[in-house]
C-alpha positions as CSV (number, residue, x, y, z in Angstrom):
1,M,-2.8,-4.6,29.7
2,P,-2.0,-3.5,27.2
3,L,-2.1,0.4,26.8
4,V,-2.0,1.7,23.3
5,R,-0.9,5.1,22.2
6,I,-1.6,6.1,18.5
7,S,-0.2,9.3,17.2
8,L,-1.0,10.6,13.7
9,R,-1.3,13.9,11.8
10,A,-4.3,16.0,12.4
11,G,-7.1,16.2,9.9
12,K,-8.1,12.5,9.5
13,S,-11.8,11.7,9.9
14,A,-13.3,10.0,13.0
15,E,-13.9,6.9,10.9
16,Y,-10.2,6.8,9.9
17,R,-8.9,7.1,13.5
18,R,-11.4,4.5,14.7
19,A,-10.3,2.1,11.9
20,I,-6.6,2.6,13.0
21,A,-7.6,1.9,16.6
22,D,-9.9,-1.1,15.8
23,G,-7.2,-2.7,13.5
24,I,-4.5,-2.5,16.2
25,H,-6.8,-3.9,18.8
26,R,-7.9,-6.8,16.5
27,A,-4.2,-7.5,15.7
28,M,-3.3,-7.8,19.4
29,V,-6.3,-10.0,20.1
30,E,-5.4,-12.4,17.2
31,T,-1.6,-12.5,17.7
32,L,-0.7,-11.4,21.2
33,A,-3.5,-13.1,23.2
34,A,-4.8,-9.7,24.4
35,P,-8.3,-10.2,25.9
36,E,-11.1,-9.0,23.6
37,H,-12.5,-6.5,26.2
38,D,-9.1,-5.3,27.5
39,R,-9.1,-2.2,25.5
40,F,-7.3,1.1,26.6
41,Q,-6.3,3.3,23.8
42,V,-5.3,7.0,23.4
43,V,-5.4,8.4,20.0
44,T,-3.6,11.8,19.6
45,E,-3.6,14.1,16.6
46,H,-0.6,16.3,15.9
47,D,0.1,19.3,13.6
48,A,3.1,19.0,11.3
49,D,5.3,20.5,13.9
50,G,4.2,18.1,16.6
51,L,4.8,14.9,14.8
52,I,8.4,14.5,13.8
53,Y,9.8,11.5,12.0
54,D,12.5,10.6,9.5
55,P,10.9,9.9,6.1
56,T,13.5,7.5,5.0
57,Y,15.0,5.7,8.0
58,L,16.3,2.3,7.2
59,G,15.3,2.8,3.6
60,I,11.6,2.9,4.3
61,Q,9.8,5.7,2.4
62,R,7.2,7.3,4.9
63,S,4.7,9.9,4.0
64,D,2.8,12.5,6.0
65,D,0.2,9.7,6.7
66,V,2.7,8.1,9.1
67,V,1.1,6.5,12.3
68,L,3.3,6.0,15.4
69,V,1.9,3.2,17.7
70,Q,3.5,2.6,21.1
71,I,2.0,-0.3,23.1
72,T,2.8,-0.9,26.7
73,L,2.2,-4.5,27.5
74,S,3.1,-7.2,30.1
75,A,6.4,-9.0,29.3
76,G,6.4,-12.4,28.1
77,R,5.8,-12.6,24.4
78,K,8.4,-14.2,22.1
79,P,10.0,-12.6,19.0
80,P,7.9,-14.6,16.5
81,Q,4.7,-13.6,18.2
82,K,5.7,-9.9,18.0
83,R,6.7,-10.2,14.4
84,D,3.2,-11.8,13.8
85,F,1.5,-8.9,15.5
86,M,3.4,-6.3,13.5
87,A,2.6,-8.1,10.2
88,R,-1.0,-8.6,11.1
89,A,-1.4,-5.0,12.2
90,A,0.1,-3.7,9.0
91,A,-2.2,-6.0,6.9
92,L,-5.4,-5.0,8.7
93,L,-4.6,-1.3,8.5
94,A,-3.7,-1.6,4.8
95,D,-7.2,-3.1,4.2
96,N,-9.0,-0.5,6.5
97,P,-8.5,2.5,6.4
98,G,-5.9,2.1,3.6
99,L,-2.7,2.8,5.6
100,R,0.5,2.0,3.6
101,P,2.6,-0.5,5.6
102,Q,5.5,1.9,5.2
103,D,3.6,4.4,7.2
104,L,3.1,2.3,10.3
105,F,5.7,2.6,13.0
106,I,5.2,0.2,16.0
107,N,7.1,0.3,19.3
108,L,6.4,-2.4,22.1
109,V,7.3,-1.6,25.6
110,E,7.3,-4.6,28.0
111,V,6.8,-4.1,31.7
112,A,6.4,-6.5,34.6
113,W,2.9,-7.6,35.5
114,E,3.0,-5.9,38.9
115,N,3.2,-2.5,37.2
116,W,-0.5,-2.3,36.3
117,S,-3.5,-0.8,38.2
118,F,-6.8,-1.1,36.4
119,G,-8.7,1.0,39.0
120,D,-9.8,0.9,42.6
121,G,-6.1,1.8,43.7
122,K,-5.1,-1.9,43.4
123,A,-2.4,-3.7,41.5
124,Q,-4.7,-6.4,40.4
125,Y,-1.8,-8.8,39.1
126,T,-0.1,-8.8,42.5
127,E,-3.2,-9.9,44.5
C-alpha cells in the first residue's frame, strides 16, 4: 500500500509528471507513514474530453492544469493525518512543478489490509 492514480491533461513534460508523482510520494512518506520504497503509481494523461471536472465546485477556481489524485491505501489514518497529507502535497507541488493548490484534487480510498497482493499470488498482510 498505497496505490496512487494521477490524472492530468495531456501535454505536460516528463519532468512535470515526475515532479507530481515525486511530490505525492514524498507527502505520503512524511505524513501518512508510507514506507519510502512502497511506491506504486499510475500517471495517466487525458485530452480535454477525457478529463472532466467542475472549474468552480465549492468556490475553488480550477484551471486546465487540474490534477486528480486518487490514492487507495490501507485503513487506519485519522482525519488530522489526512489533512496534513493534503496540505503537504499541495505545498510540495506548489514548489515543484509549480501547481496551484486550487488545481490539486485528492481522494483517499481506504481498504482493509487483507485486500492487497504485492505479487506471488499471495495476500501478504493475511499471512
